[in-house]
All heavy atoms as a GROMACS GRO file, in nm:
protein
  491
    1MET      N    1   0.086  -0.117   0.000
    1MET     CA    2   0.000   0.000   0.000
    1MET      C    3   0.091   0.123   0.000
    1MET      O    4   0.185   0.131   0.075
    1MET     CB    5  -0.089  -0.003   0.125
    1MET     CG    6  -0.186   0.107   0.130
    1MET     SD    7  -0.320   0.093   0.253
    1MET     CE    8  -0.260  -0.010   0.378
    2ALA      N    9   0.060   0.217  -0.084
    2ALA     CA   10   0.142   0.337  -0.096
    2ALA      C   11   0.134   0.421   0.032
    2ALA      O   12   0.032   0.424   0.100
    2ALA     CB   13   0.094   0.420  -0.214
    3LYS      N   14   0.246   0.486   0.062
    3LYS     CA   15   0.250   0.567   0.183
    3LYS      C   16   0.150   0.682   0.178
    3LYS      O   17   0.086   0.714   0.278
    3LYS     CB   18   0.391   0.622   0.203
    3LYS     CG   19   0.491   0.518   0.240
    3LYS     CD   20   0.629   0.577   0.256
    3LYS     CE   21   0.729   0.467   0.282
    3LYS     NZ   22   0.864   0.520   0.295
    4ALA      N   23   0.134   0.741   0.062
    4ALA     CA   24   0.038   0.851   0.049
    4ALA      C   25  -0.104   0.802   0.072
    4ALA      O   26  -0.185   0.871   0.136
    4ALA     CB   27   0.049   0.915  -0.090
    5PHE      N   28  -0.134   0.682   0.024
    5PHE     CA   29  -0.267   0.626   0.044
    5PHE      C   30  -0.292   0.598   0.192
    5PHE      O   31  -0.399   0.625   0.244
    5PHE     CB   32  -0.283   0.499  -0.039
    5PHE     CG   33  -0.418   0.439  -0.026
    5PHE    CD1   34  -0.527   0.497  -0.087
    5PHE    CD2   35  -0.437   0.325   0.049
    5PHE    CE1   36  -0.653   0.442  -0.074
    5PHE    CE2   37  -0.561   0.270   0.062
    5PHE     CZ   38  -0.670   0.329   0.001
    6ALA      N   39  -0.192   0.542   0.261
    6ALA     CA   40  -0.205   0.514   0.404
    6ALA      C   41  -0.224   0.644   0.482
    6ALA      O   42  -0.307   0.650   0.574
    6ALA     CB   43  -0.082   0.439   0.454
    7LEU      N   44  -0.151   0.747   0.444
    7LEU     CA   45  -0.165   0.875   0.512
    7LEU      C   46  -0.305   0.934   0.488
    7LEU      O   47  -0.367   0.985   0.581
    7LEU     CB   48  -0.058   0.973   0.462
    7LEU     CG   49  -0.061   1.112   0.523
    7LEU    CD1   50  -0.039   1.104   0.673
    7LEU    CD2   51   0.044   1.199   0.459
    8ALA      N   52  -0.355   0.921   0.367
    8ALA     CA   53  -0.491   0.970   0.337
    8ALA      C   54  -0.594   0.895   0.419
    8ALA      O   55  -0.691   0.954   0.468
    8ALA     CB   56  -0.520   0.956   0.189
    9ALA      N   57  -0.576   0.764   0.436
    9ALA     CA   58  -0.670   0.685   0.515
    9ALA      C   59  -0.670   0.730   0.661
    9ALA      O   60  -0.777   0.746   0.722
    9ALA     CB   61  -0.636   0.537   0.505
   10VAL      N   62  -0.553   0.752   0.717
   10VAL     CA   63  -0.545   0.796   0.857
   10VAL      C   64  -0.602   0.935   0.874
   10VAL      O   65  -0.680   0.960   0.968
   10VAL     CB   66  -0.398   0.790   0.906
   10VAL    CG1   67  -0.384   0.858   1.042
   10VAL    CG2   68  -0.350   0.647   0.914
   11LEU      N   69  -0.570   1.025   0.784
   11LEU     CA   70  -0.622   1.161   0.796
   11LEU      C   71  -0.773   1.165   0.777
   11LEU      O   72  -0.844   1.238   0.848
   11LEU     CB   73  -0.554   1.253   0.696
   11LEU     CG   74  -0.407   1.282   0.723
   11LEU    CD1   75  -0.348   1.369   0.613
   11LEU    CD2   76  -0.387   1.348   0.858
   12GLY      N   77  -0.824   1.085   0.685
   12GLY     CA   78  -0.968   1.078   0.665
   12GLY      C   79  -1.040   1.022   0.787
   12GLY      O   80  -1.144   1.072   0.829
   13ALA      N   81  -0.983   0.919   0.844
   13ALA     CA   82  -1.043   0.858   0.963
   13ALA      C   83  -1.041   0.955   1.080
   13ALA      O   84  -1.138   0.966   1.155
   13ALA     CB   85  -0.969   0.730   0.999
   14THR      N   86  -0.930   1.026   1.095
   14THR     CA   87  -0.920   1.123   1.203
   14THR      C   88  -1.021   1.235   1.185
   14THR      O   89  -1.086   1.277   1.281
   14THR     CB   90  -0.777   1.181   1.208
   14THR    OG1   91  -0.686   1.073   1.229
   14THR    CG2   92  -0.762   1.280   1.320
   15ALA      N   93  -1.035   1.282   1.063
   15ALA     CA   94  -1.131   1.390   1.038
   15ALA      C   95  -1.274   1.345   1.067
   15ALA      O   96  -1.352   1.418   1.129
   15ALA     CB   97  -1.119   1.438   0.895
   16LEU      N   98  -1.309   1.226   1.025
   16LEU     CA   99  -1.445   1.176   1.051
   16LEU      C  100  -1.468   1.149   1.199
   16LEU      O  101  -1.575   1.174   1.251
   16LEU     CB  102  -1.470   1.048   0.971
   16LEU     CG  103  -1.498   1.069   0.824
   16LEU    CD1  104  -1.514   0.934   0.754
   16LEU    CD2  105  -1.622   1.152   0.804
   17ALA      N  106  -1.367   1.096   1.266
   17ALA     CA  107  -1.382   1.069   1.409
   17ALA      C  108  -1.399   1.199   1.487
   17ALA      O  109  -1.468   1.203   1.588
   17ALA     CB  110  -1.262   0.991   1.461
   18GLY      N  111  -1.339   1.307   1.438
   18GLY     CA  112  -1.354   1.436   1.505
   18GLY      C  113  -1.492   1.495   1.490
   18GLY      O  114  -1.529   1.586   1.564
   19CYS      N  115  -1.570   1.448   1.396
   19CYS     CA  116  -1.706   1.500   1.373
   19CYS      C  117  -1.805   1.455   1.478
   19CYS      O  118  -1.921   1.494   1.474
   19CYS     CB  119  -1.756   1.458   1.236
   19CYS     SG  120  -1.665   1.532   1.100
   20THR      N  121  -1.765   1.372   1.570
   20THR     CA  122  -1.857   1.317   1.669
   20THR      C  123  -1.844   1.386   1.804
   20THR      O  124  -1.880   1.330   1.906
   20THR     CB  125  -1.830   1.166   1.688
   20THR    OG1  126  -1.695   1.149   1.733
   20THR    CG2  127  -1.850   1.090   1.559
   21GLN      N  128  -1.797   1.508   1.807
   21GLN     CA  129  -1.770   1.577   1.932
   21GLN      C  130  -1.893   1.596   2.018
   21GLN      O  131  -1.884   1.592   2.139
   21GLN     CB  132  -1.705   1.712   1.905
   21GLN     CG  133  -1.565   1.700   1.851
   21GLN     CD  134  -1.505   1.835   1.820
   21GLN    OE1  135  -1.576   1.934   1.814
   21GLN    NE2  136  -1.376   1.838   1.798
   22ASN      N  137  -2.007   1.618   1.959
   22ASN     CA  138  -2.126   1.649   2.038
   22ASN      C  139  -2.186   1.527   2.108
   22ASN      O  140  -2.274   1.542   2.191
   22ASN     CB  141  -2.232   1.713   1.949
   22ASN     CG  142  -2.189   1.849   1.901
   22ASN    OD1  143  -2.109   1.916   1.965
   22ASN    ND2  144  -2.241   1.890   1.787
   23ILE      N  145  -2.140   1.407   2.075
   23ILE     CA  146  -2.197   1.288   2.138
   23ILE      C  147  -2.099   1.218   2.233
   23ILE      O  148  -2.130   1.113   2.284
   23ILE     CB  149  -2.246   1.188   2.032
   23ILE    CG1  150  -2.131   1.141   1.943
   23ILE    CG2  151  -2.359   1.244   1.950
   23ILE    CD1  152  -2.166   1.023   1.855
   24ASN      N  153  -1.982   1.276   2.256
   24ASN     CA  154  -1.880   1.218   2.343
   24ASN      C  155  -1.853   1.071   2.310
   24ASN      O  156  -1.883   0.982   2.389
   24ASN     CB  157  -1.919   1.232   2.490
   24ASN     CG  158  -1.906   1.373   2.538
   24ASN    OD1  159  -1.824   1.448   2.487
   24ASN    ND2  160  -1.987   1.411   2.634
   25PRO      N  161  -1.796   1.044   2.194
   25PRO     CA  162  -1.772   0.906   2.154
   25PRO      C  163  -1.660   0.842   2.235
   25PRO      O  164  -1.570   0.911   2.285
   25PRO     CB  165  -1.729   0.920   2.008
   25PRO     CG  166  -1.666   1.054   2.002
   25PRO     CD  167  -1.745   1.140   2.097
   26THR      N  168  -1.666   0.712   2.247
   26THR     CA  169  -1.561   0.638   2.314
   26THR      C  170  -1.453   0.603   2.212
   26THR      O  171  -1.469   0.627   2.093
   26THR     CB  172  -1.616   0.509   2.376
   26THR    OG1  173  -1.662   0.425   2.269
   26THR    CG2  174  -1.729   0.536   2.473
   27ASP      N  175  -1.344   0.544   2.260
   27ASP     CA  176  -1.239   0.499   2.168
   27ASP      C  177  -1.293   0.396   2.070
   27ASP      O  178  -1.253   0.394   1.954
   27ASP     CB  179  -1.121   0.440   2.246
   27ASP     CG  180  -1.036   0.547   2.312
   27ASP    OD1  181  -1.046   0.664   2.273
   27ASP    OD2  182  -0.958   0.512   2.403
   28VAL      N  183  -1.384   0.312   2.116
   28VAL     CA  184  -1.442   0.210   2.028
   28VAL      C  185  -1.525   0.275   1.918
   28VAL      O  186  -1.518   0.233   1.802
   28VAL     CB  187  -1.527   0.109   2.110
   28VAL    CG1  188  -1.599   0.013   2.019
   28VAL    CG2  189  -1.440   0.036   2.210
   29ASP      N  190  -1.602   0.377   1.953
   29ASP     CA  191  -1.681   0.449   1.852
   29ASP      C  192  -1.590   0.511   1.747
   29ASP      O  193  -1.614   0.499   1.627
   29ASP     CB  194  -1.765   0.559   1.917
   29ASP     CG  195  -1.870   0.507   2.011
   29ASP    OD1  196  -1.915   0.392   1.993
   29ASP    OD2  197  -1.907   0.581   2.105
   30ARG      N  198  -1.485   0.579   1.793
   30ARG     CA  199  -1.392   0.644   1.699
   30ARG      C  200  -1.318   0.540   1.615
   30ARG      O  201  -1.292   0.562   1.497
   30ARG     CB  202  -1.295   0.734   1.774
   30ARG     CG  203  -1.359   0.863   1.823
   30ARG     CD  204  -1.256   0.957   1.882
   30ARG     NE  205  -1.189   0.902   1.998
   30ARG     CZ  206  -1.235   0.911   2.121
   30ARG    NH1  207  -1.347   0.975   2.146
   30ARG    NH2  208  -1.168   0.857   2.222
   31ALA      N  209  -1.285   0.426   1.675
   31ALA     CA  210  -1.217   0.320   1.598
   31ALA      C  211  -1.308   0.264   1.490
   31ALA      O  212  -1.264   0.238   1.378
   31ALA     CB  213  -1.171   0.208   1.692
   32ALA      N  214  -1.435   0.246   1.522
   32ALA     CA  215  -1.530   0.195   1.422
   32ALA      C  216  -1.546   0.294   1.307
   32ALA      O  217  -1.549   0.255   1.190
   32ALA     CB  218  -1.665   0.167   1.488
   33ILE      N  219  -1.556   0.421   1.341
   33ILE     CA  220  -1.567   0.524   1.237
   33ILE      C  221  -1.441   0.526   1.152
   33ILE      O  222  -1.446   0.534   1.030
   33ILE     CB  223  -1.595   0.661   1.300
   33ILE    CG1  224  -1.734   0.663   1.364
   33ILE    CG2  225  -1.581   0.773   1.196
   33ILE    CD1  226  -1.758   0.782   1.453
   34GLY      N  227  -1.326   0.518   1.216
   34GLY     CA  228  -1.199   0.518   1.144
   34GLY      C  229  -1.184   0.398   1.054
   34GLY      O  230  -1.135   0.409   0.941
   35ALA      N  231  -1.224   0.281   1.103
   35ALA     CA  232  -1.215   0.160   1.021
   35ALA      C  233  -1.306   0.170   0.899
   35ALA      O  234  -1.266   0.134   0.788
   35ALA     CB  235  -1.253   0.038   1.104
   36ALA      N  236  -1.426   0.221   0.920
   36ALA     CA  237  -1.518   0.238   0.807
   36ALA      C  238  -1.463   0.338   0.706
   36ALA      O  239  -1.470   0.315   0.584
   36ALA     CB  240  -1.655   0.283   0.858
   37ALA      N  241  -1.406   0.446   0.755
   37ALA     CA  242  -1.350   0.547   0.664
   37ALA      C  243  -1.231   0.490   0.587
   37ALA      O  244  -1.220   0.509   0.466
   37ALA     CB  245  -1.307   0.670   0.743
   38GLY      N  246  -1.143   0.419   0.657
   38GLY     CA  247  -1.027   0.360   0.590
   38GLY      C  248  -1.066   0.259   0.485
   38GLY      O  249  -1.012   0.259   0.373
   39ALA      N  250  -1.161   0.174   0.517
   39ALA     CA  251  -1.206   0.073   0.421
   39ALA      C  252  -1.275   0.138   0.302
   39ALA      O  253  -1.256   0.094   0.188
   39ALA     CB  254  -1.300  -0.026   0.489
   40THR      N  255  -1.352   0.242   0.327
   40THR     CA  256  -1.421   0.311   0.218
   40THR      C  257  -1.321   0.378   0.125
   40THR      O  258  -1.333   0.369   0.002
   40THR     CB  259  -1.519   0.415   0.274
   40THR    OG1  260  -1.614   0.348   0.357
   40THR    CG2  261  -1.590   0.488   0.163
   41ILE      N  262  -1.222   0.443   0.181
   41ILE     CA  263  -1.120   0.508   0.100
   41ILE      C  264  -1.047   0.406   0.014
   41ILE      O  265  -1.022   0.428  -0.105
   41ILE     CB  266  -1.021   0.586   0.188
   41ILE    CG1  267  -1.091   0.707   0.251
   41ILE    CG2  268  -0.899   0.631   0.108
   41ILE    CD1  269  -1.012   0.774   0.360
   42ALA      N  270  -1.015   0.290   0.072
   42ALA     CA  271  -0.946   0.185  -0.005
   42ALA      C  272  -1.036   0.127  -0.113
   42ALA      O  273  -0.991   0.101  -0.225
   42ALA     CB  274  -0.900   0.075   0.090
   43ALA      N  275  -1.162   0.107  -0.081
   43ALA     CA  276  -1.255   0.050  -0.180
   43ALA      C  277  -1.277   0.146  -0.297
   43ALA      O  278  -1.280   0.104  -0.412
   43ALA     CB  279  -1.388   0.016  -0.114
   44VAL      N  280  -1.289   0.274  -0.267
   44VAL     CA  281  -1.309   0.373  -0.371
   44VAL      C  282  -1.183   0.384  -0.458
   44VAL      O  283  -1.191   0.408  -0.578
   44VAL     CB  284  -1.347   0.510  -0.310
   44VAL    CG1  285  -1.339   0.621  -0.411
   44VAL    CG2  286  -1.485   0.502  -0.249
   45GLY      N  287  -1.068   0.361  -0.396
   45GLY     CA  288  -0.943   0.366  -0.470
   45GLY      C  289  -0.912   0.240  -0.548
   45GLY      O  290  -0.801   0.224  -0.597
   46ASN      N  291  -1.010   0.148  -0.558
   46ASN     CA  292  -0.993   0.022  -0.633
   46ASN      C  293  -0.872  -0.058  -0.587
   46ASN      O  294  -0.796  -0.109  -0.668
   46ASN     CB  295  -0.986   0.048  -0.784
   46ASN     CG  296  -1.117   0.096  -0.838
   46ASN    OD1  297  -1.223   0.055  -0.792
   46ASN    ND2  298  -1.111   0.184  -0.936
   47ARG      N  299  -0.854  -0.069  -0.456
   47ARG     CA  300  -0.743  -0.145  -0.400
   47ARG      C  301  -0.782  -0.292  -0.388
   47ARG      O  302  -0.898  -0.328  -0.391
   47ARG     CB  303  -0.705  -0.092  -0.262
   47ARG     CG  304  -0.660   0.051  -0.262
   47ARG     CD  305  -0.530   0.064  -0.336
   47ARG     NE  306  -0.487   0.202  -0.337
   47ARG     CZ  307  -0.366   0.239  -0.368
   47ARG    NH1  308  -0.275   0.150  -0.401
   47ARG    NH2  309  -0.334   0.365  -0.366
   48LYS      N  310  -0.679  -0.376  -0.369
   48LYS     CA  311  -0.703  -0.519  -0.348
   48LYS      C  312  -0.772  -0.538  -0.213
   48LYS      O  313  -0.768  -0.451  -0.127
   48LYS     CB  314  -0.571  -0.596  -0.347
   48LYS     CG  315  -0.497  -0.593  -0.478
   48LYS     CD  316  -0.374  -0.680  -0.473
   48LYS     CE  317  -0.279  -0.627  -0.365
   48LYS     NZ  318  -0.154  -0.701  -0.358
   49GLU      N  319  -0.834  -0.655  -0.196
   49GLU     CA  320  -0.906  -0.682  -0.072
   49GLU      C  321  -0.814  -0.676   0.049
   49GLU      O  322  -0.852  -0.624   0.154
   49GLU     CB  323  -0.973  -0.819  -0.080
   49GLU     CG  324  -1.061  -0.848   0.040
   49GLU     CD  325  -1.138  -0.979   0.026
   49GLU    OE1  326  -1.135  -1.040  -0.083
   49GLU    OE2  327  -1.200  -1.019   0.124
   50SER      N  328  -0.692  -0.727   0.036
   50SER     CA  329  -0.599  -0.723   0.149
   50SER      C  330  -0.564  -0.578   0.185
   50SER      O  331  -0.544  -0.546   0.303
   50SER     CB  332  -0.473  -0.802   0.118
   50SER     OG  333  -0.404  -0.745   0.007
   51ASP      N  334  -0.556  -0.490   0.085
   51ASP     CA  335  -0.529  -0.349   0.113
   51ASP      C  336  -0.647  -0.283   0.184
   51ASP      O  337  -0.628  -0.192   0.264
   51ASP     CB  338  -0.497  -0.274  -0.016
   51ASP     CG  339  -0.360  -0.309  -0.071
   51ASP    OD1  340  -0.277  -0.365   0.004
   51ASP    OD2  341  -0.336  -0.281  -0.190
   52ILE      N  342  -0.767  -0.327   0.153
   52ILE     CA  343  -0.884  -0.272   0.220
   52ILE      C  344  -0.880  -0.307   0.369
   52ILE      O  345  -0.908  -0.222   0.454
   52ILE     CB  346  -1.015  -0.322   0.155
   52ILE    CG1  347  -1.026  -0.266   0.013
   52ILE    CG2  348  -1.137  -0.284   0.238
   52ILE    CD1  349  -1.141  -0.321  -0.067
   53TYR      N  350  -0.839  -0.430   0.400
   53TYR     CA  351  -0.827  -0.469   0.541
   53TYR      C  352  -0.719  -0.389   0.611
   53TYR      O  353  -0.734  -0.348   0.726
   53TYR     CB  354  -0.799  -0.618   0.554
   53TYR     CG  355  -0.913  -0.706   0.507
   53TYR    CD1  356  -0.889  -0.816   0.428
   53TYR    CD2  357  -1.045  -0.677   0.540
   53TYR    CE1  358  -0.992  -0.898   0.384
   53TYR    CE2  359  -1.149  -0.757   0.496
   53TYR     CZ  360  -1.122  -0.866   0.419
   53TYR     OH  361  -1.225  -0.946   0.376
   54LYS      N  362  -0.608  -0.367   0.542
   54LYS     CA  363  -0.500  -0.288   0.600
   54LYS      C  364  -0.546  -0.145   0.625
   54LYS      O  365  -0.516  -0.087   0.730
   54LYS     CB  366  -0.378  -0.288   0.508
   54LYS     CG  367  -0.308  -0.420   0.498
   54LYS     CD  368  -0.198  -0.414   0.394
   54LYS     CE  369  -0.141  -0.550   0.364
   54LYS     NZ  370  -0.043  -0.545   0.254
   55ALA      N  371  -0.616  -0.087   0.529
   55ALA     CA  372  -0.666   0.050   0.546
   55ALA      C  373  -0.766   0.059   0.660
   55ALA      O  374  -0.767   0.158   0.734
   55ALA     CB  375  -0.728   0.099   0.415
   56ALA      N  376  -0.849  -0.042   0.675
   56ALA     CA  377  -0.944  -0.044   0.786
   56ALA      C  378  -0.870  -0.049   0.920
   56ALA      O  379  -0.908   0.020   1.015
   56ALA     CB  380  -1.040  -0.162   0.773
   57ALA      N  381  -0.765  -0.129   0.927
   57ALA     CA  382  -0.687  -0.139   1.051
   57ALA      C  383  -0.616  -0.007   1.082
   57ALA      O  384  -0.615   0.039   1.197
   57ALA     CB  385  -0.585  -0.251   1.040
   58ILE      N  386  -0.560   0.055   0.980
   58ILE     CA  387  -0.494   0.184   0.999
   58ILE      C  388  -0.596   0.291   1.040
   58ILE      O  389  -0.570   0.371   1.131
   58ILE     CB  390  -0.421   0.226   0.870
   58ILE    CG1  391  -0.302   0.134   0.844
   58ILE    CG2  392  -0.375   0.372   0.877
   58ILE    CD1  393  -0.241   0.149   0.708
   59GLY      N  394  -0.712   0.290   0.976
   59GLY     CA  395  -0.817   0.385   1.012
   59GLY      C  396  -0.868   0.364   1.154
   59GLY      O  397  -0.894   0.461   1.226
   60ALA      N  398  -0.881   0.240   1.194
   60ALA     CA  399  -0.926   0.211   1.330
   60ALA      C  400  -0.825   0.262   1.432
   60ALA      O  401  -0.863   0.323   1.533
   60ALA     CB  402  -0.949   0.061   1.348
   61ALA      N  403  -0.698   0.239   1.406
   61ALA     CA  404  -0.594   0.288   1.498
   61ALA      C  405  -0.594   0.440   1.502
   61ALA      O  406  -0.587   0.500   1.610
   61ALA     CB  407  -0.458   0.236   1.454
   62GLY      N  408  -0.605   0.502   1.387
   62GLY     CA  409  -0.608   0.648   1.382
   62GLY      C  410  -0.729   0.706   1.454
   62GLY      O  411  -0.719   0.804   1.527
   63GLY      N  412  -0.844   0.644   1.434
   63GLY     CA  413  -0.965   0.691   1.501
   63GLY      C  414  -0.959   0.674   1.652
   63GLY      O  415  -1.000   0.762   1.727
   64ALA      N  416  -0.908   0.560   1.696
   64ALA     CA  417  -0.902   0.534   1.840
   64ALA      C  418  -0.801   0.622   1.910
   64ALA      O  419  -0.821   0.660   2.025
   64ALA     CB  420  -0.868   0.387   1.864
   65LEU      N  421  -0.695   0.657   1.840
   65LEU     CA  422  -0.587   0.733   1.905
   65LEU      C  423  -0.592   0.883   1.877
   65LEU      O  424  -0.512   0.957   1.932
   65LEU     CB  425  -0.452   0.678   1.858
   65LEU     CG  426  -0.425   0.532   1.896
   65LEU    CD1  427  -0.295   0.485   1.835
   65LEU    CD2  428  -0.423   0.516   2.047
   66CYS      N  429  -0.686   0.927   1.796
   66CYS     CA  430  -0.687   1.070   1.759
   66CYS      C  431  -0.708   1.161   1.878
   66CYS      O  432  -0.652   1.271   1.881
   66CYS     CB  433  -0.789   1.097   1.648
   66CYS     SG  434  -0.960   1.093   1.702
   67ASN      N  435  -0.783   1.119   1.977
   67ASN     CA  436  -0.802   1.206   2.093
   67ASN      C  437  -0.679   1.207   2.183
   67ASN      O  438  -0.656   1.303   2.255
   67ASN     CB  439  -0.927   1.167   2.172
   67ASN     CG  440  -0.912   1.034   2.243
   67ASN    OD1  441  -0.848   0.942   2.190
   67ASN    ND2  442  -0.973   1.021   2.358
   68ASP      N  443  -0.599   1.102   2.178
   68ASP     CA  444  -0.478   1.096   2.260
   68ASP      C  445  -0.373   1.195   2.213
   68ASP      O  446  -0.290   1.239   2.293
   68ASP     CB  447  -0.420   0.954   2.260
   68ASP     CG  448  -0.515   0.854   2.326
   68ASP    OD1  449  -0.595   0.896   2.412
   68ASP    OD2  450  -0.509   0.735   2.291
   69VAL      N  451  -0.373   1.226   2.086
   69VAL     CA  452  -0.280   1.325   2.031
   69VAL      C  453  -0.350   1.458   2.008
   69VAL      O  454  -0.298   1.544   1.939
   69VAL     CB  455  -0.212   1.274   1.902
   69VAL    CG1  456  -0.122   1.156   1.932
   69VAL    CG2  457  -0.312   1.238   1.796
   70ARG      N  458  -0.468   1.473   2.062
   70ARG     CA  459  -0.546   1.597   2.063
   70ARG      C  460  -0.583   1.646   1.922
   70ARG      O  461  -0.584   1.766   1.896
   70ARG     CB  462  -0.473   1.705   2.141
   70ARG     CG  463  -0.441   1.664   2.282
   70ARG     CD  464  -0.415   1.781   2.369
   70ARG     NE  465  -0.363   1.745   2.500
   70ARG     CZ  466  -0.436   1.694   2.599
   70ARG    NH1  467  -0.562   1.673   2.582
   70ARG    NH2  468  -0.380   1.666   2.715
   71LEU      N  469  -0.616   1.554   1.833
   71LEU     CA  470  -0.661   1.592   1.699
   71LEU      C  471  -0.812   1.597   1.688
   71LEU      O  472  -0.865   1.662   1.599
   71LEU     CB  473  -0.608   1.493   1.595
   71LEU     CG  474  -0.461   1.503   1.563
   71LEU    CD1  475  -0.421   1.393   1.465
   71LEU    CD2  476  -0.427   1.638   1.506
   72CYS      N  477  -0.883   1.528   1.775
   72CYS     CA  478  -1.030   1.523   1.761
   72CYS      C  479  -1.098   1.543   1.896
   72CYS      O  480  -1.178   1.462   1.938
   72CYS     CB  481  -1.071   1.389   1.697
   72CYS     SG  482  -1.024   1.245   1.792
   73GLN      N  483  -1.067   1.651   1.960
   73GLN     CA  484  -1.131   1.678   2.089
   73GLN      C  485  -1.239   1.780   2.074
   73GLN      O  486  -1.235   1.869   2.001
   73GLN     CB  487  -1.030   1.726   2.190
   73GLN     CG  488  -0.937   1.616   2.232
   73GLN     CD  489  -0.845   1.660   2.343
   73GLN    OE1  490  -0.824   1.778   2.363
   73GLN    NE2  491  -0.790   1.565   2.414
   0.00000   0.00000   0.00000
């Protein structure tokens, strides 16, 4: 998976996870949103199935950890 694509997946997941500020999401909520965003970005980019799983994992990590680095508070 290209580095630029991985970066786009993480940034997209972080941005979407930050949109849930009014409902006080948990790490699990943000991880689910991040995984969905990462998988969607990979699917739209016509990536292989294994790349879609990798993007979902990267998105989940980015979504779960975005509040720890103060990106989605």
